[in-house]
Every structure is written in C-alpha cells, then in structure tokens.
N, C-alpha and C positions, 0 to 999 in steps of 0.2 A: 562578419556580423554573428555573434553568438546569440542566436534567438533564445534558447533556454533562459538566459540571465534577465530578459525583458517580463518574463512570467512568475518571476521569484519574489513575492511580495510587493508586487506592484501596485503603487497608488495613483489612480489617474483623475487628475483634475479637468473637468469637462468644462471649458468655456462656454461652447456653444455659440449663440448670438449675444452673450452678455458683455462683449467687447461693445455694444450697442452701436456697431459702424463708425465708431470712433477708435483710431489707431493707438493715439496716446491714452486713452482709457484702458484700452487692451494690454499695451505693455505695462501700465501700471499693477493690473491684476496679476500678470506674470510675474513681474519682479516682487510684488507684496507677498504672494504666496511661495515665492521662492526662500524669502527671509524666515518664513514660518517652517520651511523643512530643513532648516539649517541644524535643528536639534535631533534628527531622526535620520542619522547616516546610516542604521542598519537597513533602512526602507528603500526601494526604488521608486521613483518618482517621473510621473509624466504628465505633459499637457497636450488636450486634445483640443481641436479646431475642428470646424464643419465648412466642408466645400461644396457651394452648389453653382453649377453654371446657370444664373437665373436667365439668361437670353434663351436656353432651352428647358430648363426646369418647369418655368411655368408656361401656361398654355398663352400665346400671343393675344388672345382676346381679353385675357384677365390679368394684364400685366399691371393694369392701373387700377385695379377694384381695391376698395379698400373694405369692403364688407366681407372678404375672405381672410379669417383671422392669420394664417400662416403666409399668405400671398403679403399682407400689408407688412407683417413683421420681417419677412426676409427683405424685401424691398427697403424699408427703413434702415436697414442694418447692414445694407450690402457693401463689400469693400472690394476694391480693384486687386488684380494679382500682386501687384507690388506691395499692396497694402498687407495683404495675408501673408506675402512672402517675409516683409519685416517682423512680424509677428512670429512667424517660425524660425526666424534667423535668431532671435531673442531667446527662443524656448531652447534651441541648440545652444546659443552661448552660454547659458546659465546651466548647462549640463543635463536639462531634463531629457528624458525618452520623448520624442515628437510621435503623436497619433495625430490622425485626422480622419473623420468619416465622410466618405464621397457620397452623395445622393445621386449621382449620374454618371454616366460613362466618362464624359469630358472632364470631371473632376477627376478622375483618376490620372488622366494625363498630367493634370498640375501637380497632384500628390506626386508622381513619379519625378517631375521636373524641381519640385522643391525638395526632394530627397527625404520626406519622411520616412521613421523608422518601422512604423509599424500602421496597417489600416484596419480601421474600425467600422464593422457592419452594424448599423441601426437596427433596432427591433423591427422598425416599419420596412426594413428593406432585407429582413432573412431570408425571404425566399423570391427575391426581386432576381430571377435566375440570369437575365441579360448581365445584370451589373455582377453578379457573383462570378460569370464566365469571364469578365471582364477584370476582376479582382484576381482571380486566380491564375491570370496570365502574368502577375506582376511577381517579384521575387522577394515580396515582404511578407513578414510574419502577420497574422490575422485574429482579431479579436470579433466575436461575434454576440451581440446580445439576443435573447431568445422572448421577450416579452412578448406574450400573445400566441407564443409558435405551438401548434400541435407536436405531441411527442414524434408522429410520425415525419412531421416536417424536420424537426431536430434531426431524426435519424437519416433523413435524406441529406441534408446541409453537410452532418458528419462525415457520411459516406462520400459526399461530392469532394469535399476537401482531402480526405484520406486517399482517395484513390489518383488525385494530383499530386501527393507527396507535399502537401502543404503544412507547415506549423503553424497552429491555430489555437486559441483558448474560445470557450464558450462560456456565456455569463448567464446567470441567474439573474432575471430583471423583471419588475413589474412597471408596465408602462402606464400608471395612474401617476398623477403630477399634482401635489404631493400623494404618496401612497399610505392610505390608512394602516395602521399597525396590523390589523386584522386580516389584512390583505398581504401583506409581506411574502407569505409562502415559503419560508426561508428551508422548510425541510425538501426542496426541489433540490436543493443543493446536494444531499444525500442521494436523491434520483439520479442526478447527473452523474454524480463522482462513479456509482455502482455501475450503471450503464456504460459509461465513456471511462474506463479507469486509467487509460493511457493518455487521455486528453487533460489540458489544465482547466480547471473549473473557477469562474470568479462570481462576483456578486456587482451587479450595477445597481445603485440605491436610489431611491427617489423619496424615502421618507422624511419626515420633517425633519430640518437642519439640527435641531436640538437632540435629535436621537442617536444616542452612542449604544444602545442595546442590540441594535441590528448587525452592526459591524463585529461585537462579540460574539455574537450567535454564528454570522457567518465564517469567522475564522476557525471557532470550535469546530465545525463542520467540515473545516479543510480547505474552504477557499483560499486562493492565493493571489487574485488580481481583484482590485476592489475601484469603482468608480463612484465620483459625486459631481454634481453641478456646483460651480461656486461662481462668486461673484462680488465686487465690493459696491457698498452703498453710498452715493454721494448725494449732493446738493442737484446736482444735475439728472443722476441717474438712480432709480429706484433698482429692486432686485425683486424677482418672483419667490413664490412660497416654498418652493423645492431648493433653491440654492444657497449654498452654504457661505457665510462671512470666513473671515481670517479665525475668528474665534470659535467658531463652529469646527471649523478645519482642526484647529490646534486640539479641542476636546476630543473630536473623532479620531485622531492621530493617536493621542494619548490613551484612549480607550484601546486603539487596536495594538500598540507596544504592550499594554497590562495584560491582554488576552493572550498574545503570543508567549508571554511570560508564564502566565498561568498555565497555557496549555501545554507547553513544554516540547520534548520531542515526539515525533511519530515513526511510524512504519519499523521502529526496533523497541524493545522492551528498555525502559529507564532503570539503571542499575542502581539507584538510589543515591543518598549521600550518608557521609559516614555519621553523623548525628541520626540519622534514619535508623541504620544498622545497629548504633548502640543502644539507642533505646528501645528498638525490639529486643535485642539480646538481653536488654537488662530483665524482659517479662519471660524470657524463655526458662524453662525448668532444666537445672543443672543434673548431672548423672552421679549417682551417691553408690558405694559400695552398700550391699543391704546384709552382708557377713565378710569374714575376712577371705578376702582373694588371693591366691598362691601366683607368685612369680610363674610367669608362661600358662598362665591360666587364661582362656577366653572369656572374654567379657562380653556380656549378654543381658537379655532380661531376667534369667532365672537367678542372678547375682547382684542386680543393681535395682534401685528404685530412684525416683524423678522429685527433685523439689525446688522450690526457691529458698534462698537465694541462689545465682551461681555464680562464679568466681571468675577473674581474668585467668585465660589459660586452660580453663575446666572443658571438658567435653559436655555439650548440652543435647537434651533429648532429640532435638532436630538432626543430630549427626548421626544418632542411631536406627540407621535404615538395614534392610535386608543385605544391601550391597557393601556395607561398610563391616571390616571385621578388626576388633580391638583385641589385642593381647596383652595382659599384664607384664610390665619389665621389672617389677620390684613386687614384694607384697604388698597389699594394701589392706588397711586395717577396716574393719565394719564403720560404716558413717563416713568415711573419707569420701572427698569429692575424686572422681576421676579425672585426672590432669593428663593433658596432652604430653606431658613430660615424662609420665609414668606408663605410657602405653606405646606399642609400635600399632599401627593402622595400615589396613589395605583396602583400598575401594574397589570392590569387584564391578563396580559399574563401568569402571575404564575398560574393562572387557567389552562390555556392550557398546560402547561408543567407537571403540577400535573397529568393531566388527560393522558397524552402520557405515563408517567412513571407508570401509573395504568395500563395501557394498554399492556406494554411490557412484564409482567410476562404471561399473558394469551397467546399471540403469541408465546413466547419461548417454554413454557410448551406443545403447541398444537404441535409444530415441522413442522408447515405448511411453506412451502417454498415460500417466497414471492420475487417479482421482486427487480432487483437492485435499481428501482426508483420507490417511491410510491405516489400516488398522494391520498391523504386521506383528507376526508371530517367529522368534528366534528359536528353532528346535534345536538342544545341543545336549544330545543323547548319551554323551559319556563326560558331561560338565561342559560349562562354558568355557574353561580354558584349552578345551579340545575343539571347539567349534570349527575351525579353520580346515580341521581334517573330516571330522564326522558331524553332519548337520544340515540345515537349509534354513534359509530365510523364506517366510511364506507370506503373501500378502493377501488377507482373506478378503474378497471383493463380493461375493453374495451366498449365503447358504439357506436356500429354501426346499423346494422338491427338487430343484436343480443347485448345483453349487460350481462356483468358479474361484480360482486362486491362481495367484502368480507365484510360483516358484524360483528362488533365486538360489544358484550354487556358485560358490568361490572356484577358482581355479585349484584342483587338485581335491575337492569335497568330494566325500561319499555320504551317502544316506543308508542306514543299517537294512538288512532283510527284514521285510514285514508283509503283512497280508491285511484284507479287510474281507469281514463275513458279509457285511450288508451294502457297502459302497462298491459301485463300478466306476472306474475311472477311464479316462481319454487323455493322456499328454500330447498336448501340440507344442514343438518347439518354437520358440519366437527368435531366440537369440544364443550363438556359440553353440557349444556340442554337448551332448547328453548320451551318456552310455547307459542303456536299460537292460537290466538282468531280468529276464521272467523265466521261473522255474529253473534257474541255473544256467540260462540262454543268453549270452550277453550280445547287444547289438548296439552300433554308435549311430546317432542321429542327428543330422543338422536341421537348421532353420526351415520351416516347413513340414518337416515330419511329424506323423501322427503314430500315437502308440496307443492301443487298447488294453488297460488291464483288468481282467473279469474278476470277479468276486472268488475268492479263494487262492488266487495266483499270487506265490510269493516272488517278491519284486524288490529290488532297489535301485538307484541309480547315482550316477557319480559325473562329473565333469573334468575334463582335461584343463581348458583355459578359461571356464567359468559359462553359466549359462542361464537362459531365463527361459521356462516353458510354462505355457497354462495348464492347469488340472480342471478338467471340466469332467463334473461328476453328477451322480444322483446325492441325496442328502449326505452332508457328512455328520456322524455321529461320534461324540468325544471318545467313546470306549470301544471303536471300530478297528483300532490298530493294535494288531497282534505280531510281537516282535520274537524272533528265535532267540536273541540274546538276553538271557534273565537280567545282566547288569543294566540293559536299557530298562527293563519291566519294574528293576526295583528302584530306579532314579525317577522319584516323585518330582524332583524340581528341574525336569527337564525342557519346560518351556519359558519363555519369558517373551509376555505381551508388551507392545510397543505401540503409541499412536503417534502419527506425524501428520502436520499440516502441508500445504502444496507448496511452500517455500522452502522445503527443508533440502531438497537437492541443490540448493543455490547458496546455502550458507552453512558454516560449520556446526557441527553437531557437538554440543558441550552439556 
C-alpha cells in the first residue's frame, strides 16, 4: 500500500452514527455521496465509520440508562459486526479509501479483521495511551485529531509515532459542535506545519455546514487532509447541526477546488504565464543609443538611455546588469533602439553559477551542517574568470568582537600572499587538505589540524584536492588585508557577495 497517496488532497466523509443504526440508511448515504464525488476526480475521497465494542465500552451498570447522552445515542444506533462489515464493503466497492475510528482495543481487532485502509484517532482519544499502543501495533497509516490537546501533548504523540516509524497525519480540529466562526483557530494550521514540517497536516471541521470559507483558508494555509460530518435528512431521520447534506458537500468541494486553483503550486517558484511575461515586458523601458555607437564598442550606461515603448527583439533595461556585457556588431545611430541582432552578449553571471555548482559537491561530501541562510563571498583576486586557480569562497558566519568564517577551496586553488595588521586568525581544517604558507614556510594540514596566524605574518593557502576550514579570529575589518601583488590591490571588483537559503544544496543554481 502506498501510504503517501492517501494524504494527498484527501476529503473524508465522517458518517459517525448518522447511519442511525439502520444499515439501509447507511448504504444510501454512502451511495448518494459517491455520486456527488464523481465530478471531482482530482481529489481523493474516504468514508469513515466509528467502531465501539459497546459490551465493554459502556460500564455494565449504565448500559440501559437513557439519562446519559452518549450511552443512549450509541445504544440506539448500535450495529452488529456483520452490519458494519456491509457498510465497509460498500465503501470499498465504490472505490473510497476506508477509515475507521476505534474507541477501544477490541474495536481495533475488528478494524484489522475488516481490513480498513486507515485508522483515525478521535480527539477524545488523542492521549489514550493504551489505545495508542494498540494502534501502533497495526500496519496501517494513522490520522489523529488534536481538538483540546495541549501543545506538549501533541509533541508527545508525534514523538510516540515517529519513534515507531508510523506513517501518520495530524489534524487541526476544534471539538465544539458546531464550531462558532470565532473559535475556528485556523492559524493553528500554521503552527502545526512549522512545528512538524515532515508530517502531513489536515483540518477536521465542525463549523456550520453552509460555511465554505474555512476550507478555503485551510487549503491556503497548506492543509491537505479534510474531514466533515455528513448525513441525509429523511422523513424518518433528522441530522444534527454540524453534519453536511449533499448540497453542502457539493458547495464545500467546489470551494476547495476553486481554492486549489487560486492557490496554485507550492514549494517552488511559479514561472508565470506567457501573457504575464508579455504584459510585464510591455511596461519595461527599452535601451536606446544616446549617441552614435561604433561597431565593436561596448554598450553600457555611458552611451545609452532608457525609455518606453520597447520593441520586439530589443534589449530592455532589466537586462543591463553588471554581469551582462553587450558589444555592438554594427554602427548604431543615436536614438536607435539597441536590438539583440545588432549586439553580441556575454553573461558574466554564468561564471558565478559555474563556481557555485563546483562548490556544492565539496560541501555535500563534507557533511558540514550549514545555517539556513548563508552569506557567501567569492574572492576572485585576478578576475572571476581565473577563480578556479586563484581565490576562495567564504561563508561569513559571524563578525563581532570575535569572527567565524568557513573558507572553501576548490581542488588546485590558491589564495594570494597577504597579511593582517589588526586581525589574528586560527585555521581549523574540517575537510580535505590545506597547505598553509607562513612567512615562506609551507606545511600541509589535514582535517582536525589547527594553524595560528598571528598579526603581521604573511601567509597564503592552497589545496590539492579541495578543502573546507574554519577561520576563527578577532574582529574582521574590511581594509585589514594587505597583498604583496599590486595587481590584487588594484582590482577593485575582486569580491562577489551572494546570499543562499537552506535548500540551495539540493537544487540547481540558475
């Protein structure tokens, strides 16, 4: 069984005791709601029953009492094992995911016998530890509702199932029947998703049946499992104030589909539509010559101006970055648009992307845990085109009275000779090999080695196979690096600052 498929846009119809103890009425509910689902093939649907072994669930001294609400209700709607199996078989026949909520250990035995797909834990049983222990022994995925649960209780239950390698989903739920709009607390979905990022989060709803706003908000917040009580009103049977009719469910599902459509994709950036790109481009300023430009002349801010309208095939201002170089391939007259067909172009940012993609394998292999957000600096002392030979990638961790950096060297890369007047450094090799030159004396170092670089000591470093080392120092000052080579000193653009987020190692850099 593919457990993951069940928690992907899963809509659960909770029958509870709305079968009214009448199998034929229960079968009618299942079939009529099945017909409602036919127009929503992009959703997964489930029917949920509830099992109670009433012979043990109700205290023997209270079995015939009618002054206790739930004792009376459960006894009046009691079904035999065979009758419950008939409902479950119809659920399976119609292609629904089958779910059942047990309220006692004996009912779990029956759930296994009837071979339900998923076990649901009701909010009242969320910390029923004997019941949870028995549920954990099954091989079935689990959905657990959290109404009334303290955050520390949710932590405990999550930990309980994670330590047992269970596949489970937790549901934001409010156990108020029906739930007042002011008490829906839909922001709890945000809390659960942030606190348990690797667990599917759902929404079990008890608001009034005509409320379609709540599911819209829940979907927009990232919930992907939804549960609603359902029933059919007949001359013989009424339904409660929080159960949805077929019309209610149809409106509910249409609201969900509309919201999914409006919400669009998640977890990656939307690329936009052709119309969006065309509309935006029409508002961008085109690049025009502010004077005559000769063939082979570089096109930059000194010989251009920007204005609307732009023309198809024209360079627009958004493409005039410091990383892009345009050279005229013909003479261009003043006020003419700069057209792509009339220039050669080179994107220097491709050098940056190439460097980043060269650094990634070293970082991945090192298994060094990095911060969620990285401030990285590429030092390319002799130009970015020569970075592979001369330079270093520096991750700036902190710079206060103390400073910490991570320095990454590509295989065969060197860093020019320099010294510091104010800063004292200690290098701690974390991965690979580093050859450090101190005042003309070279020594190779391996992971675990430490090297102290005192103030005024000329030094440089290199790596044969690639390396990562910590630089721990006193405060770093911008103008405290002094190089022997005047070429480096005269290169005012020897640094490129970059920012990356936590997923950068897992996806291509573009």
